[in-house]
Residue frames relative to the residue before (quaternion, step in Angstrom):
aa qw qx qy qz dx dy dz
M 1.0000 0.0000 0.0000 0.0000 0.00 0.00 0.00
R 0.6505 0.5233 -0.3143 0.4519 3.54 0.94 -0.90
R 0.6491 0.5202 -0.3168 0.4558 3.62 0.97 -0.82
I 0.6426 0.5149 -0.3236 0.4662 3.57 0.96 -0.83
L 0.6521 0.5117 -0.3104 0.4654 3.58 0.93 -0.86
L 0.6623 0.4911 -0.3042 0.4772 3.61 0.93 -0.86
L 0.6355 0.5209 -0.3257 0.4676 3.60 1.02 -0.75
M 0.6488 0.5103 -0.3151 0.4683 3.59 0.97 -0.83
V 0.6458 0.5066 -0.3158 0.4760 3.61 0.96 -0.82
A 0.6533 0.5112 -0.3149 0.4612 3.62 0.94 -0.84
V 0.6560 0.4943 -0.3117 0.4777 3.61 0.93 -0.85
L 0.6414 0.5176 -0.3235 0.4649 3.60 0.97 -0.80
C 0.6557 0.5062 -0.3114 0.4657 3.61 0.92 -0.85
I 0.6531 0.4975 -0.3205 0.4724 3.60 0.94 -0.81
T 0.6475 0.5159 -0.3171 0.4627 3.60 0.95 -0.86
V 0.6749 0.4890 -0.2955 0.4671 3.60 0.86 -0.93
A 0.6793 0.5064 -0.2992 0.4387 3.60 0.89 -0.87
S 0.7509 0.3902 -0.2286 0.4813 3.62 1.02 -0.64
A 0.4772 0.7140 -0.4269 0.2832 3.61 1.20 -0.13
Q 0.7882 0.1392 -0.0674 0.5957 3.62 0.97 -0.76
E 0.2409 -0.8075 0.5255 0.1172 3.54 -0.62 1.11
K 0.5663 -0.5852 0.4685 0.3425 3.53 -1.16 0.73
G 0.8051 0.2809 -0.2219 0.4730 3.55 -0.99 0.88
E 0.4599 0.6689 -0.4638 0.3550 3.61 1.22 -0.09
T 0.0810 -0.8016 0.5920 0.0185 3.58 -0.95 0.89
A 0.0282 -0.7775 0.6282 0.0097 3.53 -1.28 0.47
V 0.1788 -0.7296 0.6451 0.1400 3.54 -1.29 0.48
G 0.0424 0.8338 -0.5474 0.0583 3.54 -1.04 0.69
A 0.3234 -0.6949 0.6069 0.2102 3.48 -1.44 0.06
Q 0.0731 -0.8074 0.5851 0.0206 3.54 -1.17 0.57
V 0.2683 -0.6886 0.6458 0.1920 3.50 -1.37 0.44
V 0.1042 -0.8171 0.5669 -0.0034 3.56 -0.81 1.06
Y 0.1646 -0.7320 0.6512 0.1142 3.55 -1.08 0.80
G 0.0685 -0.8110 0.5811 -0.0020 3.56 -0.68 1.13
S 0.0232 0.8016 -0.5954 0.0490 3.55 -0.96 0.86
G 0.4533 0.6746 -0.5097 0.2823 3.55 -1.01 0.82
D 0.8458 0.1350 -0.1321 0.4989 3.54 -1.19 0.65
G 0.7518 -0.4465 0.2157 0.4347 3.55 0.87 0.99
L 0.7252 0.3702 -0.2511 0.5234 3.62 1.19 0.13
S 0.0243 -0.7649 0.6436 -0.0103 3.54 -0.91 1.03
N 0.1630 0.7924 -0.5739 0.1268 3.57 -0.84 0.95
I 0.4806 -0.6554 0.5180 0.2668 3.52 -1.38 0.33
G 0.0992 -0.7900 0.6033 0.0456 3.55 -1.08 0.78
I 0.2186 -0.7266 0.6303 0.1644 3.52 -1.33 0.37
G 0.0121 -0.8446 0.5331 -0.0482 3.55 -0.90 0.85
A 0.2889 -0.7065 0.6191 0.1850 3.48 -1.44 0.19
K 0.0503 -0.8032 0.5936 0.0026 3.56 -1.13 0.68
F 0.1838 -0.7333 0.6427 0.1245 3.51 -1.34 0.46
Q 0.1244 -0.8035 0.5800 0.0509 3.58 -0.83 0.94
W 0.0012 0.7893 -0.6127 0.0394 3.56 -1.00 0.92
N 0.2906 -0.7471 0.5756 0.1617 3.56 -0.73 1.09
V 0.3042 -0.7778 0.5297 0.1480 3.56 -0.34 1.29
I 0.7381 -0.0223 0.0197 0.6740 3.53 1.07 -0.90
N 0.8015 -0.3584 0.1658 0.4491 3.57 -1.24 0.21
R 0.8329 0.1867 -0.0838 0.5142 3.62 0.80 -0.88
L 0.6390 0.5030 -0.3237 0.4836 3.60 1.26 0.08
R 0.0364 -0.8225 0.5661 -0.0421 3.57 -0.61 1.19
L 0.2363 -0.7268 0.6286 0.1442 3.56 -1.11 0.83
E 0.0378 -0.8070 0.5893 -0.0020 3.56 -1.03 0.82
P 0.1076 -0.7569 0.6424 0.0530 3.60 -0.30 1.21
S 0.0294 0.8086 -0.5855 0.0496 3.58 -1.02 0.77
F 0.1526 -0.7421 0.6426 0.1141 3.52 -1.39 0.34
T 0.0262 -0.7914 0.6106 -0.0116 3.58 -0.92 0.94
Y 0.1513 -0.7500 0.6391 0.0780 3.54 -1.04 0.93
F 0.2379 -0.7738 0.5739 0.1231 3.57 -0.75 1.07
L 0.5045 -0.6735 0.4578 0.2869 3.55 -0.88 1.02
K 0.5798 -0.6174 0.4174 0.3291 3.54 -1.06 0.85
K 0.0900 0.7693 -0.6260 0.0905 3.54 -0.96 0.96
D 0.8428 0.0159 -0.0543 0.5353 3.56 -0.91 0.97
N 0.6633 -0.5412 0.2804 0.4342 3.58 0.99 0.96
I 0.5849 0.5501 -0.3748 0.4635 3.58 1.18 0.56
N 0.1182 -0.7539 0.6442 0.0505 3.56 -0.94 1.01
M 0.0256 -0.7945 0.6068 0.0001 3.57 -1.07 0.78
W 0.0017 -0.7703 0.6374 0.0194 3.54 -1.30 0.47
N 0.1264 -0.7750 0.6153 0.0692 3.54 -1.30 0.41
A 0.0155 -0.7531 0.6577 0.0078 3.56 -1.03 0.87
G 0.2118 0.8050 -0.5268 0.1721 3.56 -0.70 1.00
V 0.3126 -0.7011 0.6020 0.2199 3.50 -1.40 -0.03
N 0.1020 -0.7836 0.6120 0.0318 3.55 -0.90 1.02
V 0.2696 -0.7180 0.6179 0.1732 3.53 -1.30 0.50
H 0.1132 -0.7770 0.6178 0.0424 3.57 -0.97 0.95
Y 0.1494 -0.7394 0.6460 0.1168 3.58 -1.02 0.80
L 0.2882 -0.8367 0.4527 0.1093 3.55 -0.30 1.34
F 0.0734 -0.7713 0.6322 0.0048 3.54 -1.00 1.01
P 0.1857 -0.7814 0.5848 0.1135 3.63 -0.13 1.19
V 0.1278 -0.8172 0.5604 0.0429 3.59 -0.74 1.07
A 0.7679 0.0502 -0.0471 0.6369 3.59 1.30 -0.26
D 0.7455 -0.4036 0.2686 0.4573 3.58 -1.27 0.14
A 0.8258 0.2205 -0.0887 0.5114 3.58 0.87 -0.90
I 0.6867 0.4617 -0.2743 0.4900 3.62 1.23 0.11
T 0.0115 -0.7770 0.6288 -0.0272 3.54 -0.94 1.01
L 0.1803 -0.7642 0.6119 0.0952 3.58 -0.90 0.95
Y 0.0307 0.8135 -0.5800 0.0286 3.59 -1.12 0.59
P 0.3901 -0.6500 0.5864 0.2854 3.55 -1.19 0.58
V 0.2607 -0.7514 0.5905 0.1369 3.56 -1.22 0.61
A 0.1028 0.7469 -0.6538 0.0650 3.56 -1.02 0.88
G 0.2338 0.7939 -0.5350 0.1699 3.58 -0.88 0.84
A 0.3059 -0.7158 0.5982 0.1905 3.49 -1.41 -0.11
G 0.0846 0.8099 -0.5768 0.0649 3.53 -1.19 0.51
I 0.4268 -0.6499 0.5631 0.2800 3.48 -1.41 -0.01
W 0.1683 -0.7719 0.6089 0.0708 3.53 -0.93 1.00
G 0.1156 -0.7833 0.6080 0.0594 3.54 -1.01 0.84
I 0.0293 -0.7862 0.6172 -0.0009 3.55 -1.09 0.74
K 0.0392 -0.7761 0.6292 0.0124 3.55 -1.08 0.78
V 0.1356 -0.7769 0.6134 0.0430 3.54 -0.86 1.05
S 0.0892 -0.7957 0.5988 0.0182 3.56 -0.78 1.06
V 0.1776 -0.7577 0.6205 0.0965 3.55 -0.96 0.92
P 0.3449 -0.7579 0.5087 0.2189 3.60 -0.55 1.10
E 0.5147 -0.6190 0.4971 0.3237 3.53 -1.19 0.58
M 0.2122 -0.7815 0.5766 0.1087 3.56 -0.98 0.89
D 0.3241 -0.7258 0.5772 0.1869 3.55 -1.00 0.90
L 0.1317 -0.8158 0.5620 0.0353 3.57 -0.56 1.21
G 0.5935 -0.6096 0.3494 0.3924 3.55 1.16 0.65
E 0.8530 -0.0572 0.0635 0.5148 3.56 -0.80 -1.03
Y 0.6431 0.5284 -0.3245 0.4493 3.59 1.22 -0.32
G 0.5741 -0.6110 0.3688 0.4014 3.57 1.29 -0.04
N 0.6421 -0.5115 0.4090 0.3985 3.50 -1.31 -0.35
Y 0.1334 -0.7859 0.6011 0.0577 3.52 -1.16 0.65
G 0.8047 0.2978 -0.2144 0.4668 3.56 -1.10 0.69
G 0.4504 0.6665 -0.5277 0.2730 3.49 -1.22 -0.54
G 0.5529 0.5796 -0.4610 0.3820 3.52 -0.79 1.01
S 0.1756 -0.7778 0.5931 0.1114 3.52 -1.30 0.09
A 0.1197 -0.7514 0.6433 0.0849 3.50 -1.35 0.36
S 0.0735 -0.8040 0.5891 0.0336 3.57 -1.05 0.70
N 0.0543 -0.7778 0.6262 0.0081 3.51 -1.29 0.48
S 0.0716 -0.7628 0.6368 0.0873 3.55 -1.22 0.42
E 0.0181 -0.8054 0.5923 -0.0127 3.54 -1.13 0.65
F 0.4836 -0.6580 0.5140 0.2627 3.51 -1.27 0.61
G 0.0674 0.8118 -0.5776 0.0533 3.58 -1.00 0.76
F 0.3898 -0.6970 0.5559 0.2308 3.52 -1.36 0.18
N 0.2455 -0.7477 0.6010 0.1396 3.56 -1.21 0.66
I 0.0476 0.7519 -0.6575 0.0020 3.54 -1.19 0.62
G 0.2852 0.7678 -0.5346 0.2082 3.56 -0.96 0.80
A 0.3889 -0.6837 0.5589 0.2624 3.52 -1.27 -0.56
G 0.0508 -0.8072 0.5880 0.0144 3.54 -1.22 0.51
A 0.2059 -0.7563 0.6072 0.1297 3.51 -1.38 0.14
D 0.2081 -0.7380 0.6309 0.1182 3.55 -1.13 0.81
F 0.1023 -0.7644 0.6351 0.0434 3.54 -1.10 0.84
N 0.2765 -0.7867 0.5332 0.1429 3.58 -0.39 1.25
L 0.2488 -0.7640 0.5806 0.1316 3.56 -0.73 1.11
S 0.7592 -0.0667 0.0680 0.6438 3.54 1.20 -0.72
E 0.7262 -0.3868 0.2972 0.4846 3.60 -1.22 -0.25
K 0.7672 0.3791 -0.1807 0.4848 3.59 1.11 -0.65
F 0.7753 0.3351 -0.1775 0.5051 3.63 1.06 -0.63
V 0.0557 -0.7827 0.6192 -0.0279 3.53 -1.01 1.00
I 0.1443 -0.7247 0.6575 0.1472 3.57 -1.13 0.63
N 0.0824 -0.8132 0.5754 0.0310 3.55 -1.11 0.62
A 0.1531 -0.7424 0.6438 0.1048 3.51 -1.36 0.35
E 0.0223 -0.8029 0.5955 -0.0134 3.57 -1.03 0.83
L 0.1285 -0.7244 0.6709 0.0934 3.48 -1.33 0.53
K 0.0601 0.8063 -0.5815 0.0897 3.58 -0.59 1.18
Y 0.1973 -0.7384 0.6297 0.1392 3.50 -1.29 0.46
K 0.2193 -0.7740 0.5860 0.0966 3.57 -0.78 1.10
V 0.0057 0.7827 -0.6217 0.0275 3.56 -0.87 0.99
G 0.5355 0.6121 -0.4725 0.3396 3.54 -1.18 0.59
G 0.7746 0.2925 -0.2358 0.5088 3.52 -1.15 0.55
D 0.7592 -0.3888 0.2882 0.4352 3.53 -1.17 -0.67
W 0.8030 0.2110 -0.1159 0.5452 3.61 1.18 -0.19
S 0.2404 -0.7545 0.5967 0.1298 3.55 -1.31 0.35
R 0.1115 -0.7975 0.5915 0.0418 3.57 -1.24 0.54
L 0.3082 -0.6846 0.6289 0.2022 3.50 -1.24 0.66
L 0.0930 -0.8078 0.5819 0.0127 3.59 -0.81 1.02
I 0.0619 -0.7618 0.6448 0.0070 3.54 -0.91 1.03
S 0.0301 0.8337 -0.5487 0.0544 3.60 -0.65 1.05
A 0.1015 -0.7338 0.6670 0.0797 3.50 -1.36 0.47
G 0.0704 0.8281 -0.5494 0.0861 3.56 -0.88 0.89
V 0.2968 -0.7031 0.6142 0.2006 3.48 -1.43 0.01
A 0.0680 -0.7955 0.6018 0.0219 3.58 -1.09 0.72
Y 0.2612 -0.7321 0.6118 0.1467 3.52 -1.26 0.64
K 0.2693 -0.7724 0.5579 0.1399 3.59 -0.71 1.10
F 0.0358 0.7893 -0.6129 0.0088 3.55 -1.07 0.73
């Protein structure tokens, strides 16, 4: 029994060690749903993934959130993933990272008829924040991967919950 258990542990270690190769890269796109501080909106983004070592991956990304209620938002950041292959085609990972968030609020000008125009203008702000969360990769083939992530952004004056789904091409 002890030998079988040791053999199973050895096979698992070999499988985990060879699942993600150092230097592997991928590019991808994602759809993101963001919610927090009274605003929920959809974003579209691009990402680049680079395996620094076998199980450690860096992921710089940029997401633009579609305008809603006269508010535009964007995020540029870098996340770190520590990869845990759990099956042939499934990898789980914690997410930790940092980034810059930008927001712009525009107030449209209103025509008040004989009283003239009122309003019109905009204000913008950016702030630094941290991400923490978890994700999963599902290998469709040797080159294509779909993924899902749940992250929470904290820092500055506001916070957001981010749920994303994406696709990546490995090269």
